[in-house]
N, C-alpha and C positions, 0 to 999 in steps of 0.2 A: 501499347493497345489498352482501349476502353472499349468495356463490355456493358450491357446491361440487360438484364433478366429479371425476372417474378418470381417470387418465391413466398409458397404460404406461411399461416405461421400456426406451429404446432406446439399443441399445450402438452408438457411433459407432467409425469406425477411427483407429486413433491409431499415425501414424507415426515412426518411431524415425529421426534425421536423422543420419549424418552431421556431427563435428564442425569447425568451420571457425573460427577466432582470428585476425583482421588487428589486432596487436598494437603499440603504440610502444614498448611496454619489453621485448617477451617475443617472443623468436624462433621458436618453435615452441610446437606444443600442449600441450607437458608445462609450460611455462613461462608459458603464459596463466592469466590470471585465472581466467577460466570456459572452459567447455566446452559447447555443444548437446547434450542426451540426449535430449528430448523434443520432437517438434512435431506439432501437431494441424490441421488445416483446418477454420475454420469453416462454409465452405461458402457463406457470404456476408459482405458489409465489416461490419466494426466500427465504433466511435468513440473518442473518446477518455474518457467517459461510462461504456462499455457495459460494468461489469464491477465483481464485488466478490468478498470473501472473507467464509466462513462458519466459525466455530467454537464448537463448543460447549465450555463449559469443563469439561466432565465428563471429555471425550474428547480424546484429543491428534489425533485428524483433523483436517486441515486441510481447506477446499476451497474450488475456486476457481470463480467464476461468470464468465461471458463471454454477453453477449447479441449479437443480429446486426440488421441492418436488415432484414432479411426478418420478426423475432418468434423466431426460434428462440434459445435459452437451451441452452448445453455445462456438465456439471458435472466440474470434472478431480480427482480424487481418488487416493490413491495405496491399492495393494493390495499382500496381502504376497506374494512371489517370490524364493524362495532362491536361484533361477536370477540373478538380476539383481544379484548382489552383485560379479561379477569385472566388470558393465560399468560400472557405477553406484555400486559402493563403498556399496550400499546392501540392505539385505533387501526392498524394496521395488520396485514400478514404479510405472507412472502408468497410469490408465485414463480414458477421459472416454465419456460418455453424452450424451444430451439429455434437460432436465426439460420437459415441457410445461406451463406455468404458465396456470392458470385466465385467462380473460378475456382471451387476446392472441389474437384472432382473425387468421386468415390474411390476409395482407397488411398487416398493421400492423408498422411498425417500433419497434423498442425505442432509445429515446432516451438513459436515464440508469440505474443501479442503485446500490441500497446497503444494506447491513444491520448490523444491532445487535443485542447481547443485552440485554434486559432483566429486571431481577431483580422476582419480584414485581407481574409484569405480567398473569398470569390466573389468577384464584381463588388468587392468594398464591406462582403455580408460575412457575419461571424460563420465559422463553420467546426463542426467536428469530424476529425479524422480518427481514424484506425487502422494499424497495420497491421498483417497478420502472413508470417514466414512459414513455408510448406514444404514439404518434400512428397514428390512425385517419385515411385518407384515403378520402373518399365519391365516389361513382361523379360527380358534379357537381363536384368539385373542392374541395368543403370540406373542411376538416382539423377533425379532433375530438381532443382532450388528456388524457390521463385520466392519473391515479397508483394504480398497485393495489399495495397495502397486503397483504402474506402474514403468514400465522403458523399455527402445526400446529394441527390439534384436538385433537390429546392433547397437553399441556405438555411430556409426558415425553419425547417422540418427536420433538423438532423435528428432530433429522437425519436422519430418514427423509426426505430431498428429496422424494419422490411425496405424501409428505402432506401437508407445507406448502406445496408448490405447487396445492395443489386449494381451499385457503378463501380468498378474496379480497374484500376491501372495493375496491369499485372508485369511486376519487373524479375527476369528470369537474372538466378545468384550464379557466379561462378565457384561456389563455395559452399561449407555446409555450415546454417546460419545457429546461433547459440541466443545471446540473450538480445531482445529488442526493447530498445525505451528511447526517449527521447530528453532533450536540453535545448536551451538558449543559447544564441549567435545572436549578435550589434554586428551590423554591417551599414555602413554609412550613416550613424545615428538611429537605426533604426532595427528593433528587435524582432527574431524571426523564431520559429520552433523547426528543428530538423530532427530526423532518425537517427538515432546510432543504432548501429547493427554491428555484435561480436561474431568472426566468423570464423569455422576451424581452418583459416589460410594464417592464423596467426596475426588478424588485423581488425581494427576497427573501422566499419565502414558509412558514413556520413552520406544521407539522402536529404535532398533539398528540393522542395518545392521551385519552379521556374516561371517563367513569364507566363507559360501558360496554364501554372497552375496544375502541373503534371511534376512527379517527383522522380528525380534523377540523382545518381551517383555522382557526388563531387570527391575533390581531394581532400583526405581527412589531413593533412597536414596544413591545408591553408586557413583551417578552423582550430585543429585541435594539436597544434605540434607535440603534445605529451603524449601522443598514441600512436608515432609516427614509427619509434621502435620499440617496439612491445617484447616483454621478455618469454610469452608462453601464448596459447589458445586461452582466450580471456573467458571466466565461466562467468564473470557477475562484475559488473561496473557500478558506479554510484561517485555522481557528481553536486557540488555546490556552488553554487553563482553570488558571487558578491558584487560590489558595485564596479569595480574595475578587478577583480580578480576572480580567477575561478580554480576551486581544488577538487581534484578528481582521484579517485582509486580505483586498480584493477585487480584483481585476484585471480590468480591463472590456475590451469590444469596441474604444472609441474609444480606447483606451491609457493610458485614466486608473488609477491604483494608488491605493487608499485603505486606510490601516492606521490603527486606534483600539484604546486601550484604557480598556476600560470596567469601573466599578465595578459590579458583581452586586450587592453588597449593596444600592446605593442606585439601582440601575438608571439610571446617569449615565455618559455618556461625559467620560472624562479628558482627554484627548487625543487627537487626529487628527494625522495626515500625509496629502498627496496630491502626486501628482508625475501628471507628461503625459509618455507616451512615444510615438513616432512611429509606432506599429502596435499591434494587439491583444495583448492580454494572455495566454497561452496558459494558464501554471500560476502561482502562487504557493506558498511553502510554509515553513513556520517550521523553525528545524531549531538544534541546539548542534552544536559540533565535537566533542565526545566523545560515544561511544556509553552510551546508556542502560543500564546494566547489572544493571537489574530485568528479571525474567523476569514478564511478563506472561501469565496466564493466558488471556484472553480475546483475545491477540494482534491483529491486524489489526481483527478484528471490534468491538474495543472502542475504535477509532479516537483522538480525542482526550477521551475519558471521564477518563481518568485527571490529576491534577492534576500540574501540572509545577512545577519547584522556582523561584523566583525568584532563585537565587544563581548560577546556571548562565547564562552571556550568552547570547541568542537571536539569529540573525540571520533573514534572510528573502532566498529563493531569489526571483527575479522572471525569470518566461522570455517572451521578446516572439515574435512570428511574424517580423519583420520587421530588427528591430535583435539587437545581442548580449545574452546574458544575463547578469544580474548580480547579486550580492551585497550586501545591504545590513549593514553589520555593526554589532552592540550594538545592536538597535535599539531597544530599552527606553531605552535611554541617550540614543544618539545619533540617533534618529531617520532621517532620510533622508540625514543629510549623508555619513556614509562610505560609501564605492562600492567594490566590487570587482568589476571586468570578467570575464569568462570568455574568455577571446579563444579564436576560432576556431568559438566555440559559432554564429555565424552563416554559417559556411561552408557548411553543408549544408541549406539549406533553412529553412522554419520549426520551430523550437522545436515537439514538441508535447506533448511529455510532460515529467517528471521524478520523481527519487527520491533519497533520503539515507538511506545505509548503509554500513557499515564492511563493504569489500569484501575488504579485505587485511589483517586480524587483527590492525591495529595500534593498537587500541581509538578509533580516531577517525574522523568517518564522511567518506566520501567522497560528492559530486556527481554523480548520473547523470544523464544528457538524453538522449532519443529524439527524432529528427528525423524530419521527412518526405523529408527527401533518403536515410534508410536506415541512419541511421548511430547508434548507440550512443556517447557520450562520457565518458566519467568523467573526473571532475578531483579534484585532492587540494591541500589546503592547507599552505601554510607560512608562516612569518613573514616579512614584509616589511621590509626595511631591516636586515638582521642582527638582529633582535630589538630593534631600538633605537626603533621604536613598538610600538603595540599595531593598528597596523594589519595585514592579512593578504590574501594573496592566493592564488587557485588557478590550479593550472597544468595541462594538459592530460596526463593520464598513459596512460591507455590507450583503445583505441576497438576497435571491430567494426562490420562491413559486414555489412548484412540483404539479402534481395530484395526487401523491400516494404517501404512507411511505417510506422514506430513510432509507435504511436498510444498507448499505456500501458506503464508499469513499475514493478512490487511486486516486494521482499522477502519472500519466505515460506519455512518449510520445508516444501512439501511431500510431501518425501522421507522427513524423521521422521529426519534422520542428524544433528541437531543442528546444522546449517550452513542460512543462509540461501541458497535459490534467487533466482534473478533470473526473474521471471515476464514476459514482455513481451508485447504485444500486438502484431500487427503488421496491416497493411491488411484481411486475409485467416485468419489464423491465429493461434496462441498457441505462442511459443518457451519453453521451459524452459530454464535455464544452469545448471549445475552451478559450485560454486566449484573450485577446484583444490586438492584434497584432498592432496596432499603436500604443499605450501604453509601448510594449515592444522596436519595434524600436526608440521613444524617448528616454525612459531609456540608450539602446544602445549607442545612440548617443553622449546622455549629458556624458556618461561614458567615450566613447575615446576624446569628445572634453576636459573634464578637463584632461584627460592621457596624450594628445598630442595637446597641443594647438597653437603648431608654426605648424601644418603638412598643408600640400595644400588641397584644397577645391575639393571637388567631385562634380557632380551633382547628387542629389539624387531620390527618388524613387516617391517623391510627394513636390511639390511647395512649401508646408509650412518647409519642411527638407533645402530647397534651402540657398547657402551662407554659408551652413556649414561646418565645417572644421572637419573633419576625416581623420586617415591615411589609406594607405592600409593595407589590413590585413595580418599578417605574423603569418603561420601555425605553423612556427617553433618555437617562441614563449610561453612560458606554460601562460603567462598572457593572451595572446590571445588564448587559446585554452578557458578558463572561457568563451568565448564571441564568440565562434563559432557558438552555435547553434542559439543565437539570430543575428548574421549576418546572418547566413542561411533564418530565418524568416525573416529579411529584405528583402532581396535580392529576397524572393519569391511572395513578394506582388505584385500589382498591378502597371506596370508602374516600373517596377524594374531595377534599376542602367542603367539609360538611356546612359551614360557615365560615363567612369575614364578618371580623364587628371592625 
């Protein structure tokens, strides 16, 4: 069923919060890895699935959608503000407003959200698609479940959020929805994206667009044989696509972990690994230790759409509601045999969310955990046994306390300063944490000095960088493109680039 309604945009109040960092390695805010620059109240409780990011490839604007259990959806986006430069080292500030999505009636609860960008979806145009699952409780106590799929009426205007929210395909569900995400499938040499929806019926449901550009459920086993017989209700799933192989992991409510490698050409499960934990598994996440340096135009909206390289070792992060969180090292070669424990991850109530990102600018990824005990934990890897073996360990390097339980963590460049902010959803609000700009500038200068030791000096933005030697930025060179964002951040700080000689 397709429906079209018109809704206005209601601006919500955005509160800038004073920053506070509780750090293991840093004594004051100037030395902390992050500081909080914005906070917005949702007005109602959210959950671990109730947010997503959207970005249209032709624009640099990245938006963050967060939903609540009372059916409201807020959109966070930046806007031009030259006065923000002194406060946030950026010429942008943040705004938030309510988006009225069609077919989410009063009293409905939003359960999960996801978005992806589909090329050639609508009359050969590119299109941004948003999926939202809801529960509607009837007066007699019965609950109805739906998947709403939204796309813009005019394909060239997907980023007018209000237009996108007006067109809805309203799909009834016969099960309780959990995590909603997307991934890529190949059909007759063509790639397309589908929604995957975990259900309370112990299944993963696949929704694919048909010839009329409407989404409909298709048999899961036709595209995902690894999900045919699941060991429990899936709370979280993650997928990595390779050229001819897919690696998938699911964590269940009964503590069962299932990891599979699937031949996508033959649609056949090649190998699978299982493990039983003592409590529900809150997240599973594939990652590599080194940061992927490719700059993706689609950012987080692309999700698992980009094929990964099989050359780099992949590890699997598994977080538990009752036990310590662990990392299974080099899972393609070792399966679940080599495990590294994240110490103290069970000391702050349940781990509810996770993220993997390079937060200290060393080119290596760190593990970030959020807990129901209101604590953000950051772990850094190091070689165990003094490098005598290929085993790795993860040590707690930084932490920060919040006033509410944490539900979701994402790293996004919301401020368009070339650095990734941490966007953290707590029980009733969204926190935006900005990376330490001085630390980023120091790292950038060190990289440039080592790469170009004989280049002429320039007067930089801060006295402590005087007499340093860095080259002029050459945007035509791919090596420099990786540093472009940090250069923008360095140049946007107070007293930036007084003189170039």
